[in-house]
BAFI-3210 file (N, C-alpha, C; in Angstrom, 3 decimals, decimal comma, padded with zeros to 6 digits):
// residues 316
n [1|2|3|4|5|6|7|8|9|10|11|12|13|14|15|16|17|18|19|20|21|22|23|24|25|26|27|28|29|30|31|32|33|34|35|36|37|38|39|40|41|42|43|44|45|46|47|48|49|50|51|52|53|54|55|56|57|58|59|60|61|62|63|64|65|66|67|68|69|70|71|72|73|74|75|76|77|78|79|80|81|82|83|84|85|86|87|88|89|90|91|92|93|94|95|96|97|98|99|100|101|102|103|104|105|106|107|108|109|110|111|112|113|114|115|116|117|118|119|120|121|122|123|124|125|126|127|128|129|130|131|132|133|134|135|136|137|138|139|140|141|142|143|144|145|146|147|148|149|150|151|152|153|154|155|156|157|158|159|160|161|162|163|164|165|166|167|168|169|170|171|172|173|174|175|176|177|178|179|180|181|182|183|184|185|186|187|188|189|190|191|192|193|194|195|196|197|198|199|200|201|202|203|204|205|206|207|208|209|210|211|212|213|214|215|216|217|218|219|220|221|222|223|224|225|226|227|228|229|230|231|232|233|234|235|236|237|238|239|240|241|242|243|244|245|246|247|248|249|250|251|252|253|254|255|256|257|258|259|260|261|262|263|264|265|266|267|268|269|270|271|272|273|274|275|276|277|278|279|280|281|282|283|284|285|286|287|288|289|290|291|292|293|294|295|296|297|298|299|300|301|302|303|304|305|306|307|308|309|310|311|312|313|314|315|316]
n.u [015,400|017,941|019,835|023,151|025,126|026,908|025,572|023,950|024,814|024,265|021,507|021,074|021,988|020,134|017,653|018,254|018,303|018,265|017,257|015,384|012,952|009,417|007,474|005,757|006,971|009,372|008,450|007,618|010,079|011,417|009,937|010,448|013,178|013,220|011,935|013,841|016,062|015,295|015,574|018,185|021,086|021,472|023,823|023,688|020,715|019,773|020,620|018,812|017,266|019,294|021,027|019,772|019,744|021,143|019,951|017,337|017,718|018,359|015,919|014,191|015,314|014,777|011,964|010,947|009,518|008,565|010,399|009,499|010,314|010,916|008,774|006,928|005,553|003,714|002,831|001,843|-000,274|-000,084|002,429|001,968|001,165|002,592|003,770|004,925|007,054|006,506|008,426|006,801|008,636|009,903|009,885|008,239|010,407|012,695|013,944|012,986|012,886|011,527|008,265|005,239|003,879|005,765|007,845|010,407|010,313|010,147|011,461|012,674|013,302|012,961|012,324|010,234|007,278|005,550|002,123|000,152|-000,865|001,028|-000,077|-003,015|-006,463|-007,304|-008,428|-007,732|-008,516|-007,514|-005,427|-006,340|-007,332|-005,345|-004,099|-001,826|001,632|004,181|007,614|010,467|013,825|016,694|019,043|020,851|020,276|017,602|016,768|017,707|018,218|015,449|013,922|011,393|007,972|004,756|001,426|-001,370|-004,728|-007,998|-010,568|-012,701|-013,028|-013,344|-014,476|-013,296|-012,558|-009,599|-008,755|-006,981|-006,047|-006,574|-004,730|-006,391|-008,339|-006,967|-006,157|-004,356|-003,808|-003,439|-000,865|-000,568|-001,564|-003,696|-006,647|-009,027|-012,019|-014,573|-017,418|-016,894|-014,547|-015,378|-016,878|-014,982|-013,797|-012,955|-015,487|-015,253|-014,392|-015,452|-015,448|-013,990|-016,267|-016,975|-015,473|-017,436|-019,874|-018,853|-019,856|-019,010|-018,926|-018,923|-017,460|-019,414|-018,583|-019,698|-019,262|-016,605|-013,089|-010,835|-007,482|-004,897|-002,222|000,200|002,311|004,493|005,919|003,668|003,599|001,740|001,567|002,230|001,603|-001,127|-004,269|-005,846|-009,138|-010,515|-011,450|-013,426|-014,562|-013,614|-012,725|-010,126|-009,366|-008,550|-009,531|-009,009|-009,558|-009,389|-008,883|-010,110|-008,833|-009,711|-007,924|-007,600|-008,581|-008,365|-008,316|-007,178|-005,969|-006,186|-008,225|-011,530|-011,574|-011,819|-009,825|-009,676|-007,944|-006,888|-005,604|-004,717|-005,217|-004,113|-005,259|-003,540|-002,894|-001,347|000,770|-000,047|-002,664|-003,138|-004,423|-003,543|-002,780|-001,412|000,021|-000,514|-000,939|-001,888|-004,809|-006,504|-009,367|-010,886|-013,029|-015,382|-016,407|-017,389|-020,033|-020,475|-018,602|-019,466|-021,944|-021,226|-019,879|-021,944|-023,894|-022,613|-019,909|-020,154|-022,165|-021,003|-018,837|-017,290|-017,985|-016,524|-013,358|-010,530|-007,412|-004,457|-001,651|001,057]
n.v [006,750|007,388|004,838|003,480|001,767|000,083|-000,983|-002,926|-005,561|-006,184|-006,243|-008,516|-010,422|-010,108|-010,684|-012,892|-016,236|-019,345|-021,818|-022,204|-020,965|-020,541|-020,652|-018,456|-016,766|-016,307|-014,891|-012,548|-011,720|-011,216|-009,028|-007,142|-006,858|-005,755|-003,307|-002,050|-002,121|-000,523|001,965|002,561|004,253|003,872|003,416|002,662|002,458|000,425|-001,806|-002,666|-005,110|-007,141|-006,740|-007,918|-010,515|-012,746|-013,126|-013,647|-016,047|-017,779|-017,832|-018,833|-021,371|-022,675|-022,515|-023,251|-021,554|-019,271|-016,610|-013,352|-010,683|-009,254|-009,930|-012,738|-015,781|-017,352|-015,577|-013,404|-011,513|-010,255|-009,202|-007,034|-004,971|-002,541|000,770|004,027|005,928|009,194|012,169|011,868|012,185|011,488|010,892|008,566|005,924|006,544|004,645|001,391|-001,150|-002,943|-004,446|-002,458|-003,243|-004,020|-003,175|-002,621|-001,111|001,473|004,654|006,211|008,568|008,005|005,360|002,339|001,068|-001,742|-001,888|-003,269|-004,667|-007,123|-008,894|-009,869|-010,562|-011,711|-011,578|-012,782|-011,467|-011,376|-013,187|-015,742|-015,065|-014,754|-015,708|-016,148|-015,465|-013,942|-013,688|-012,605|-013,136|-010,968|-012,332|-015,163|-015,411|-015,939|-014,486|-012,001|-009,076|-007,940|-008,595|-008,473|-008,439|-009,494|-009,783|-011,867|-011,610|-012,605|-010,644|-008,089|-004,661|-001,427|001,436|004,683|008,145|010,026|012,907|015,781|017,971|021,383|024,390|026,151|024,534|022,848|021,694|022,561|020,298|018,246|016,626|015,529|016,185|014,761|012,846|010,134|010,693|011,519|011,730|012,343|013,799|016,279|017,124|017,672|020,042|023,471|025,666|028,114|027,667|026,921|024,036|023,071|021,962|018,657|017,685|018,736|016,997|014,409|012,311|011,857|010,242|010,560|008,468|007,230|007,422|006,407|005,922|005,192|005,690|007,144|006,598|007,711|006,600|007,529|006,051|007,300|010,526|012,261|013,251|015,508|015,961|013,686|011,309|010,831|010,908|013,606|014,902|017,294|020,584|023,482|025,365|027,219|026,301|024,789|022,232|018,954|015,936|012,425|009,221|006,277|003,013|000,838|-001,996|-004,567|-005,917|-007,056|-007,568|-006,681|-007,146|-005,798|-007,462|-005,890|-004,046|-003,083|-002,077|-002,344|-002,742|-002,185|-002,902|-001,532|-001,682|001,062|001,537|002,429|002,574|001,340|001,674|-000,031|000,403|-001,470|-001,798|-003,380|-003,767|-002,978|-002,736|-000,479|-000,145|002,655|003,654|003,000|002,509|002,785|001,846|002,469|000,996|001,166|-001,198|-004,625|-004,591|-001,985|-002,038|-004,194|-003,198|-000,971|-002,185|-003,738|-001,847|000,157|-000,290|-002,878|-002,357|-000,669|-001,881|-003,293|-005,947|-009,109|-009,893|-010,901|-009,533|-007,774|-006,852|-004,770]
n.w [014,712|012,342|010,877|010,424|007,880|009,120|011,199|010,238|010,402|013,049|012,960|011,423|013,219|015,258|014,040|012,641|011,176|012,732|012,660|014,664|014,679|014,024|010,939|010,896|012,762|011,439|009,240|010,523|011,570|009,189|008,208|010,207|009,862|007,281|007,807|009,429|007,736|005,518|006,534|006,467|005,116|001,903|-000,574|-003,324|-004,852|-006,405|-005,146|-003,280|-003,071|-003,638|-001,424|000,727|000,077|001,168|003,703|002,843|001,464|003,593|005,037|003,058|002,668|005,077|005,361|002,893|001,371|-001,293|-002,588|-003,489|-004,917|-002,533|-000,930|000,485|-000,705|000,842|002,739|001,382|001,327|003,869|003,485|001,865|003,443|003,963|004,678|003,746|005,698|007,052|006,396|003,230|000,736|-001,598|-005,115|-007,411|-008,303|-010,905|-012,441|-013,092|-010,647|-009,130|-008,666|-008,270|-005,997|-004,210|-001,446|-002,176|-004,438|-003,747|-002,834|000,084|002,624|005,285|005,489|005,554|007,198|008,598|009,174|010,578|013,694|015,418|017,310|016,884|016,089|012,958|009,506|006,368|003,335|000,856|000,262|-000,651|-003,082|-004,857|-007,925|-009,476|-009,160|-010,750|-010,953|-012,295|-012,076|-012,325|-013,465|-012,100|-009,435|-007,421|-005,285|-005,585|-007,597|-009,636|-012,756|-013,992|-012,840|-011,686|-010,325|-010,556|-009,742|-008,695|-008,161|-006,682|-007,473|-006,011|-007,385|-006,858|-006,071|-006,103|-004,378|-005,043|-002,809|-002,629|-001,683|-000,301|000,765|002,420|005,695|008,684|010,112|008,349|006,689|004,278|001,094|-000,158|-000,517|-000,315|-001,870|000,302|002,513|005,166|005,228|004,279|006,454|008,348|007,760|008,452|009,747|008,573|006,069|002,853|001,243|-001,925|-004,396|-005,780|-008,910|-011,548|-013,640|-013,880|-012,473|-009,797|-006,784|-003,384|-000,931|001,689|004,828|007,314|010,674|010,337|010,474|008,410|007,129|005,104|003,155|001,149|-001,364|-002,442|-003,308|-005,060|-008,489|-009,945|-012,638|-014,055|-012,692|-012,339|-014,107|-014,011|-013,784|-016,004|-015,080|-015,213|-013,590|-011,858|-009,390|-007,370|-006,367|-007,481|-009,221|-009,596|-010,993|-009,107|-007,591|-005,039|-003,410|-001,430|001,253|003,886|007,303|010,767|014,344|017,263|020,186|022,383|022,137|020,932|018,424|014,911|012,093|008,676|005,656|002,581|-000,716|-002,791|-006,103|-009,402|-012,767|-015,591|-018,965|-021,456|-024,397|-026,345|-025,689|-023,487|-020,239|-016,959|-013,422|-010,979|-007,796|-005,672|-003,167|000,274|002,157|005,256|007,165|010,167|012,485|015,189|016,227|015,420|014,522|013,502|011,490|009,792|009,034|007,480|005,315|004,180|003,460|002,065|000,891|-000,379|-002,192|-003,950|-005,194|-008,117|-010,503|-009,822|-011,190|-013,259|-012,429|-013,198|-011,493|-011,464]
ca.u [016,767|018,546|020,902|024,203|025,320|027,688|024,674|023,142|025,225|023,534|020,144|021,100|022,103|018,893|016,549|018,811|017,620|019,138|016,501|014,569|011,758|008,322|007,326|005,142|007,996|010,327|007,791|007,688|011,480|011,734|009,328|011,197|014,455|012,946|011,656|015,111|016,943|014,897|015,958|019,621|021,536|021,948|024,536|023,133|019,339|019,567|021,045|017,822|016,992|020,519|021,651|019,095|019,672|021,601|018,897|016,209|018,076|018,237|014,500|013,647|015,828|014,117|010,508|010,542|008,650|009,098|010,704|008,894|010,658|010,853|007,655|006,930|004,293|002,781|002,325|001,854|-001,230|000,541|003,578|001,520|000,704|003,665|003,518|006,121|007,068|006,580|007,780|006,825|009,257|010,612|008,983|008,366|011,746|012,751|014,395|012,230|013,691|010,640|006,858|004,697|003,397|006,909|008,497|011,684|010,097|009,958|012,561|012,175|014,356|012,694|012,020|008,840|006,823|004,347|001,238|-000,797|-000,301|001,346|-000,986|-004,365|-007,340|-007,368|-008,948|-007,143|-009,484|-006,794|-004,490|-006,957|-007,717|-004,157|-004,066|-000,459|002,628|005,347|008,746|011,601|015,053|017,635|020,241|020,619|019,895|016,163|016,515|018,405|017,539|014,287|013,790|009,972|007,125|003,353|000,543|-002,732|-005,706|-009,407|-011,127|-013,577|-012,494|-014,310|-014,032|-013,407|-011,795|-008,553|-008,831|-005,787|-006,624|-005,933|-004,233|-007,485|-009,111|-006,093|-006,099|-003,013|-003,626|-003,112|000,457|-000,617|-002,640|-004,510|-007,590|-010,065|-013,210|-015,524|-018,248|-016,331|-013,559|-016,114|-017,351|-013,862|-013,276|-013,310|-016,729|-014,912|-013,986|-016,381|-014,556|-014,288|-017,135|-016,348|-015,420|-018,773|-020,046|-018,109|-020,529|-018,151|-019,701|-018,076|-017,740|-020,070|-017,810|-020,368|-018,656|-015,256|-012,042|-009,882|-006,091|-004,385|-000,764|000,739|003,543|005,585|005,508|003,034|003,793|000,409|001,638|002,471|001,179|-002,568|-005,017|-006,842|-010,257|-010,523|-012,535|-013,395|-015,560|-012,959|-012,251|-008,755|-009,190|-008,595|-009,946|-008,564|-010,195|-008,546|-009,674|-009,770|-008,806|-009,743|-006,890|-007,354|-009,083|-007,869|-008,743|-006,160|-006,432|-006,315|-009,288|-012,608|-011,474|-011,549|-009,164|-009,654|-006,841|-007,161|-004,667|-005,231|-004,627|-004,462|-005,287|-002,504|-003,144|-000,097|000,694|-000,801|-004,029|-003,239|-004,760|-003,040|-002,930|-000,244|-000,232|-000,081|-001,145|-002,655|-005,749|-007,127|-010,613|-011,004|-014,406|-015,397|-016,701|-017,761|-021,356|-020,292|-017,831|-020,300|-022,987|-020,646|-019,618|-023,193|-024,705|-021,833|-018,850|-020,621|-023,026|-020,191|-017,792|-017,564|-018,032|-015,226|-012,699|-009,092|-006,671|-003,000|-001,040|002,488]
ca.v [007,221|006,848|003,917|003,368|000,437|-000,753|-001,615|-003,961|-006,853|-006,417|-006,613|-009,910|-011,240|-009,997|-011,328|-013,963|-017,523|-020,398|-023,051|-022,376|-020,146|-021,021|-019,898|-017,169|-015,935|-015,907|-013,830|-011,335|-011,310|-010,628|-007,703|-006,253|-006,584|-004,820|-001,986|-001,469|-002,003|000,595|003,227|002,747|005,082|002,942|004,161|002,307|002,023|-000,827|-002,898|-002,895|-006,536|-007,943|-006,599|-008,812|-011,829|-013,790|-013,352|-014,269|-017,443|-018,527|-018,036|-019,727|-022,726|-023,259|-022,587|-023,744|-020,545|-018,633|-015,186|-012,621|-009,253|-008,676|-010,523|-014,194|-016,277|-017,844|-014,439|-012,306|-010,473|-009,506|-008,493|-005,815|-003,982|-001,598|002,186|004,862|006,857|010,613|012,792|011,156|013,263|010,958|010,512|007,199|005,699|006,772|003,392|000,278|-002,182|-003,878|-004,136|-001,402|-003,805|-004,332|-002,061|-002,348|-000,166|002,797|005,382|006,949|009,021|007,488|003,945|001,885|000,292|-002,567|-001,139|-004,049|-005,163|-008,551|-009,655|-009,506|-011,492|-011,142|-012,385|-012,410|-011,524|-011,286|-014,284|-016,812|-014,545|-014,714|-016,814|-016,390|-014,415|-014,196|-012,829|-013,028|-012,531|-010,379|-013,135|-016,515|-015,336|-015,717|-013,568|-010,755|-008,078|-008,433|-008,099|-008,153|-009,131|-009,093|-010,713|-011,994|-011,903|-012,539|-009,863|-006,967|-003,337|-000,370|002,689|005,879|009,253|010,671|014,369|016,596|019,049|022,667|025,063|026,779|023,500|022,081|022,095|022,449|018,954|017,324|016,791|014,904|016,900|013,861|012,014|009,482|011,531|010,950|012,734|012,701|014,858|017,543|017,512|018,076|021,360|024,603|026,338|029,303|027,245|026,174|023,230|022,956|020,829|017,677|018,093|018,495|016,283|013,150|011,331|011,551|009,961|010,435|007,356|007,615|006,712|006,447|005,043|004,769|006,707|006,789|007,063|007,554|006,487|007,483|005,275|008,167|011,906|012,271|014,318|015,661|016,054|012,397|010,134|010,620|011,629|014,400|015,361|018,726|021,375|024,881|026,069|028,165|025,664|024,307|020,812|018,111|014,560|011,366|007,957|005,191|001,851|000,201|-003,453|-004,970|-006,893|-007,621|-006,848|-007,247|-006,574|-005,957|-008,107|-004,891|-003,089|-003,552|-001,411|-003,173|-001,994|-002,809|-002,408|-001,539|-001,081|002,048|001,200|003,212|001,774|001,674|001,084|-000,109|000,784|-002,457|-001,871|-004,213|-003,026|-003,507|-001,795|-000,217|000,348|004,036|004,016|002,093|003,241|001,992|002,327|001,957|000,966|001,001|-002,588|-005,424|-004,193|-000,801|-002,457|-004,987|-002,319|-000,155|-003,021|-004,173|-000,743|001,120|-000,861|-003,980|-001,807|000,142|-002,650|-003,822|-007,402|-009,767|-010,181|-011,134|-008,278|-007,873|-005,746|-004,776]
ca.w [014,470|011,141|011,215|009,434|007,319|010,027|012,168|009,613|010,921|014,296|012,593|011,003|014,423|016,017|013,335|011,826|011,282|013,234|012,656|015,867|014,573|013,195|009,692|011,224|013,400|010,409|008,475|011,332|011,609|007,888|008,123|011,101|009,209|006,184|008,373|009,850|006,571|004,652|007,176|006,284|003,992|000,883|-001,612|-004,632|-004,637|-007,130|-004,263|-002,215|-002,932|-003,496|-000,107|001,670|-000,556|002,072|004,698|002,144|001,185|004,844|005,335|002,043|002,885|006,242|005,199|001,584|000,764|-002,496|-002,448|-004,600|-004,947|-001,195|-000,208|000,502|-001,280|001,856|003,522|000,413|001,734|004,962|002,949|001,188|004,421|004,304|004,393|003,749|006,826|006,716|005,247|001,947|-000,037|-002,759|-006,202|-007,912|-008,846|-012,354|-013,046|-012,509|-009,999|-008,441|-008,931|-007,403|-004,737|-003,349|-000,755|-002,841|-005,543|-003,161|-002,199|001,238|003,537|006,627|005,440|005,569|008,352|008,472|010,063|011,365|014,948|015,358|018,166|016,481|015,381|011,624|008,410|005,089|002,246|-000,409|000,023|-001,431|-004,395|-005,708|-008,871|-009,939|-008,979|-011,597|-010,609|-013,115|-011,548|-013,274|-013,260|-011,585|-008,023|-007,293|-004,171|-005,884|-008,424|-010,367|-014,129|-014,175|-011,860|-011,588|-009,631|-011,068|-008,697|-009,096|-007,060|-007,019|-007,184|-005,704|-008,001|-006,020|-006,640|-005,321|-004,430|-004,785|-002,015|-002,900|-000,484|000,440|001,457|003,303|007,096|009,252|010,654|007,277|006,092|002,960|000,398|-000,974|000,228|-001,092|-001,712|001,248|003,177|006,463|004,996|004,193|007,780|009,197|007,369|009,302|009,325|007,798|004,731|002,016|000,403|-003,350|-004,717|-006,668|-010,310|-012,098|-014,896|-013,934|-011,619|-008,655|-005,583|-002,200|-000,032|002,934|005,849|008,612|011,663|009,953|010,528|007,357|007,116|003,746|003,163|-000,218|-001,500|-002,884|-003,540|-006,368|-009,460|-010,525|-014,093|-014,712|-011,934|-012,427|-015,126|-013,302|-014,598|-016,302|-014,502|-015,660|-012,784|-010,963|-008,159|-007,566|-006,063|-008,674|-008,958|-010,500|-010,653|-008,616|-007,190|-003,764|-003,384|-000,023|001,571|005,213|008,475|012,018|015,615|018,296|021,409|023,446|021,861|020,067|017,125|013,746|011,032|007,355|004,836|001,144|-001,649|-003,735|-007,393|-010,583|-013,988|-016,571|-020,280|-022,207|-025,800|-027,102|-025,196|-022,288|-019,025|-015,696|-012,312|-010,157|-006,438|-005,426|-001,757|001,110|002,999|006,311|007,768|011,530|012,981|016,644|016,563|014,257|014,032|012,655|010,315|008,897|008,500|006,407|004,144|003,562|002,958|001,287|000,060|-001,223|-003,237|-004,864|-005,869|-009,441|-010,584|-009,662|-012,460|-013,162|-012,425|-013,233|-010,758|-011,803]
c.u [017,291|019,732|021,924|024,382|026,057|026,817|023,860|023,526|024,511|022,095|020,088|021,211|020,784|017,762|017,024|018,108|018,616|018,368|015,572|013,275|010,696|008,253|006,719|006,161|009,022|009,754|007,880|009,121|011,888|011,184|010,047|012,545|014,280|012,705|012,944|016,016|016,590|015,196|017,460|019,905|022,193|022,586|023,928|021,733|019,028|019,944|019,991|017,523|018,271|021,146|021,026|019,042|020,088|020,565|017,714|016,496|017,933|016,777|013,881|014,086|015,092|012,626|010,070|009,655|009,357|009,235|010,246|009,164|010,489|009,703|007,785|005,563|003,284|002,167|002,215|000,924|-000,661|001,704|003,230|001,198|001,833|003,234|004,842|006,023|007,183|007,938|007,904|007,336|010,037|009,618|009,103|009,741|011,734|013,190|013,702|013,190|012,833|009,202|006,315|004,225|004,530|007,467|009,803|011,539|010,121|011,273|011,993|013,333|014,188|012,255|010,535|008,556|005,688|003,382|000,216|-000,099|-000,066|000,340|-002,421|-005,151|-007,498|-007,964|-008,318|-008,191|-008,783|-005,983|-005,086|-007,383|-006,536|-004,145|-002,648|000,417|003,842|006,437|009,978|012,867|015,935|018,990|019,874|020,126|018,414|015,806|017,206|017,566|016,466|014,226|012,362|009,171|005,699|002,597|-000,819|-003,648|-007,102|-010,154|-012,039|-012,902|-013,631|-013,800|-014,305|-012,614|-010,801|-008,694|-007,452|-006,290|-005,857|-005,534|-005,369|-008,257|-008,276|-006,174|-004,688|-002,748|-003,145|-001,749|000,490|-001,803|-003,472|-005,436|-008,421|-011,354|-014,219|-016,253|-017,646|-015,304|-014,250|-016,499|-016,228|-013,279|-013,723|-014,614|-016,467|-014,559|-015,130|-015,547|-014,965|-015,249|-016,385|-016,377|-016,748|-018,737|-019,331|-018,671|-019,635|-019,015|-018,746|-018,456|-018,379|-019,435|-018,467|-019,718|-017,256|-014,298|-010,975|-008,475|-005,512|-002,861|-000,246|002,061|004,745|005,040|004,968|003,463|002,480|000,427|001,716|001,862|-000,310|-003,151|-006,145|-007,910|-010,172|-011,682|-012,329|-014,395|-014,924|-012,455|-010,940|-008,536|-009,362|-008,949|-009,405|-009,188|-009,146|-009,468|-009,171|-009,847|-008,680|-008,750|-007,163|-008,210|-008,466|-008,401|-007,661|-006,763|-006,738|-007,492|-010,354|-012,499|-011,094|-010,911|-009,177|-008,613|-007,186|-005,941|-005,404|-004,475|-005,009|-004,384|-004,231|-002,818|-001,851|-000,325|-000,121|-002,230|-004,206|-003,487|-004,199|-003,227|-001,600|-000,687|000,288|-000,203|-001,782|-003,566|-006,319|-008,418|-010,747|-012,449|-014,395|-015,681|-017,134|-019,104|-021,253|-019,569|-018,707|-021,411|-022,447|-020,401|-020,917|-023,933|-023,941|-020,867|-019,371|-021,521|-022,232|-019,178|-018,264|-017,585|-016,629|-014,647|-011,220|-008,350|-005,180|-002,415|000,468|003,279]
c.v [006,578|005,984|003,853|001,938|-000,494|-001,463|-002,747|-005,356|-007,205|-006,812|-008,078|-010,841|-011,269|-010,784|-012,482|-015,284|-018,590|-021,708|-023,232|-021,574|-020,832|-020,175|-018,525|-016,233|-015,443|-014,808|-012,509|-010,818|-010,647|-009,208|-006,704|-005,881|-005,576|-003,417|-001,295|-001,183|-000,794|001,953|003,512|003,690|004,160|003,735|003,918|001,727|000,723|-002,042|-003,271|-004,373|-007,370|-007,876|-007,517|-010,247|-012,951|-014,150|-014,071|-015,738|-018,297|-018,846|-019,009|-021,165|-023,415|-023,486|-023,248|-022,770|-019,896|-017,136|-014,445|-011,130|-008,581|-009,164|-012,040|-014,703|-016,672|-016,722|-013,193|-011,175|-009,622|-008,664|-007,204|-004,685|-003,070|-000,184|002,933|005,850|008,302|011,170|011,936|012,156|012,783|010,546|009,028|007,043|005,824|005,520|002,235|-000,725|-003,215|-003,507|-003,147|-001,942|-004,156|-003,073|-001,678|-001,379|001,278|003,358|006,207|007,343|008,434|006,029|003,636|001,178|-000,620|-002,102|-001,977|-004,566|-006,669|-009,393|-009,226|-010,739|-010,909|-012,135|-011,874|-012,567|-011,669|-012,528|-015,363|-016,360|-014,473|-015,946|-017,165|-015,195|-014,800|-013,196|-013,360|-012,363|-011,979|-011,053|-014,484|-016,518|-014,992|-014,809|-012,226|-009,797|-008,731|-007,787|-007,685|-008,937|-008,610|-010,155|-010,680|-012,353|-011,894|-011,879|-008,771|-005,667|-002,374|000,925|003,880|006,987|009,805|012,179|014,957|017,859|020,344|023,345|025,648|025,754|022,688|022,608|021,898|021,054|017,967|017,632|016,223|015,496|016,023|013,083|011,225|010,244|010,844|012,059|013,195|013,819|016,217|018,048|017,989|019,430|022,428|025,230|027,577|028,967|026,507|025,352|023,262|021,790|019,830|018,199|017,762|017,666|014,959|012,087|010,877|011,402|009,768|009,186|007,887|006,793|006,817|005,428|004,585|005,947|006,348|007,319|006,720|007,605|006,407|006,728|006,138|009,577|012,009|013,482|014,450|015,654|014,691|011,201|009,830|011,400|012,385|014,899|016,865|019,399|022,838|025,725|026,998|027,579|024,930|022,839|019,987|016,682|013,615|010,053|006,930|004,084|001,312|-001,312|-003,894|-006,103|-007,705|-006,895|-007,466|-006,487|-006,844|-006,650|-007,090|-003,945|-003,728|-003,004|-002,412|-002,292|-002,808|-002,116|-002,571|-001,022|-000,031|001,828|002,223|002,304|002,281|000,939|001,141|000,255|-000,176|-002,618|-002,739|-003,336|-003,739|-002,437|-001,653|000,271|001,777|004,428|002,844|002,950|002,285|002,666|001,668|002,095|000,659|-000,432|-003,313|-005,004|-002,995|-001,164|-003,207|-004,147|-001,490|-000,983|-003,390|-003,032|000,290|000,405|-001,930|-003,501|-001,045|-000,672|-003,149|-005,347|-007,989|-010,140|-010,438|-009,812|-008,566|-006,647|-005,844|-003,905]
c.w [013,189|011,522|010,092|008,980|008,278|011,050|011,555|010,100|012,208|014,014|012,187|012,211|015,183|015,370|012,459|012,086|011,707|013,384|013,834|015,820|013,724|011,930|009,967|011,864|012,383|009,529|009,229|011,428|010,295|007,795|009,026|010,486|008,080|006,724|008,810|008,648|005,706|005,272|007,043|005,117|002,963|-000,253|-002,985|-004,425|-005,360|-006,279|-003,219|-002,004|-002,810|-002,106|000,937|001,158|000,387|003,116|004,062|001,842|002,437|005,150|004,340|002,240|004,033|006,001|003,902|000,843|-000,423|-002,274|-003,691|-004,451|-003,589|-000,349|-000,274|000,079|-000,208|002,683|002,644|000,834|002,865|004,455|002,235|002,155|004,903|003,936|004,476|004,904|006,347|007,119|003,981|000,913|-001,254|-003,845|-006,533|-008,558|-010,365|-013,104|-012,338|-011,872|-009,276|-008,786|-007,911|-006,070|-003,770|-002,705|-001,438|-004,009|-005,066|-002,626|-001,051|002,142|004,934|006,634|005,413|006,885|007,921|009,545|010,809|012,612|014,849|016,151|017,885|016,072|013,980|010,631|007,117|003,995|000,896|-000,738|-000,881|-002,818|-005,365|-006,610|-009,299|-009,582|-009,811|-011,252|-011,330|-012,583|-012,657|-013,085|-012,674|-010,145|-007,895|-006,123|-004,381|-006,699|-009,289|-011,749|-014,437|-013,150|-011,952|-010,794|-010,311|-009,898|-009,313|-007,948|-007,602|-006,624|-006,881|-006,336|-007,086|-006,706|-005,624|-005,487|-004,126|-004,115|-002,268|-001,589|000,347|001,265|002,445|004,726|007,612|009,811|009,594|006,684|004,682|002,197|-000,531|-000,047|-000,775|-000,818|-000,792|001,985|004,500|006,325|004,931|005,583|008,687|008,809|008,355|008,815|008,475|006,348|004,050|001,042|-001,062|-003,566|-005,593|-008,098|-010,977|-013,376|-015,000|-012,999|-010,463|-007,411|-004,413|-001,414|001,245|004,052|007,216|009,547|011,341|009,997|009,498|007,628|005,751|003,767|001,729|-000,258|-001,863|-003,060|-004,956|-007,192|-010,216|-012,047|-014,764|-013,982|-012,042|-013,601|-014,419|-014,271|-014,809|-015,580|-014,879|-014,879|-011,754|-009,663|-008,422|-007,214|-007,341|-008,276|-010,025|-010,041|-010,234|-008,112|-005,852|-003,914|-001,932|000,226|002,821|006,226|009,720|013,212|016,649|019,507|022,506|023,252|020,989|018,651|016,030|012,683|009,750|006,492|003,357|000,387|-002,462|-005,038|-008,451|-011,800|-014,961|-017,866|-021,082|-023,670|-026,640|-026,642|-023,972|-021,060|-017,803|-014,630|-011,590|-008,790|-006,303|-003,958|-001,029|001,974|004,040|006,758|009,132|012,000|014,477|017,073|015,292|013,684|013,096|011,371|009,319|008,278|007,339|005,146|003,427|002,874|002,140|000,343|-000,896|-002,357|-004,289|-005,655|-007,231|-009,398|-010,479|-011,020|-012,219|-013,329|-012,436|-012,558|-010,947|-010,833]
res [m|m|q|g|k|d|q|y|g|e|l|e|k|l|y|g|v|k|g|k|y|s|a|k|q|l|c|q|h|w|q|k|t|v|m|q|y|t|k|l|r|i|t|h|l|s|d|k|l|p|a|l|s|g|c|a|k|d|i|g|r|i|t|g|d|k|f|l|a|g|l|w|r|a|s|f|a|e|g|l|l|w|v|v|n|v|p|v|d|q|p|r|a|s|v|w|r|a|p|s|w|s|w|a|s|i|d|s|t|m|g|i|d|y|i|y|a|m|r|t|r|h|r|q|h|f|q|d|k|i|q|e|v|e|c|v|p|d|g|v|d|e|t|g|a|v|k|s|a|h|v|w|v|r|a|s|l|c|p|v|h|l|r|r|v|c|r|r|c|t|t|s|r|s|r|i|p|y|i|i|e|n|n|q|w|m|l|t|r|s|p|k|i|t|p|c|p|v|t|p|g|n|d|i|r|a|l|v|l|k|g|a|e|p|s|f|f|p|d|y|k|y|d|d|r|v|d|f|e|f|l|d|r|n|d|g|f|a|c|r|h|a|r|v|f|l|l|h|l|y|d|n|q|s|f|a|t|d|v|i|t|d|y|f|l|v|l|k|k|v|v|q|g|g|g|e|t|s|f|e|r|v|a|l|i|t|l|a|f|k|d|w|a|a|r|d|d|w|f|q|n|e|y|d|l|a|v|e|q|e|t|a|l|k|i|k]
***
């Protein structure tokens, strides 16, 4: 249910800090507050971070943690596990107000959710790879509006291709016309449909998702004209492909099931005018495996063979 601004005070009471919570509980309270807050009708979108400044100051005072454009340094990897609730009907914000890895950079009519279960066994693959996070406030308030921000990580990327699915290849089950090119998608098409082949001449290799169930969560409504550099094709087929990269973040297993879920950021490469290369977040993708054996087999025989050499990456 969409909530009004008058209910935000109740959220602060429910998830407010009174010195009796652990750092982990405060992290969870913050994420719950963000999930509720992003569902509110905000008059000025530039107020997304300033409106939560008081709550952020309370948490920072108790934990000593550093606030980074809506995320926290000690739980930065967990803080990246947000998705935009459907319908994803808002484009990338025309005026920059937060880095692409922050939920505050996104406009959404239905808000965002954090998608990992709280009660899980988990392993963070990304947290220890963070080398530096720089967040420059737009003023004296370090928990308010942001002037610039980026994170430096040392990690490996897996080059893949984003498919813009044409109308002929779309199924009624899919509400999002984009997928990471994979063999399983081909197998789910109706026998009456012959899917468009990959764009020829570009060495596009579909991920072989044996034993994995993918879910793709775009961060915003893509504009095909400006958000991606789609490969040219002149073979009469309508599906389009653009190169993107997967960055492995996290895996977890719910206490209630054997299913293992791995989380990846989907990044696009951005080349600045001076030739500087950086990356921007455009989506999050999850892969669900039935057990650890299936998960480890896929990583050893598919993902680990496809990743590039570890290097320093700047994500803005």
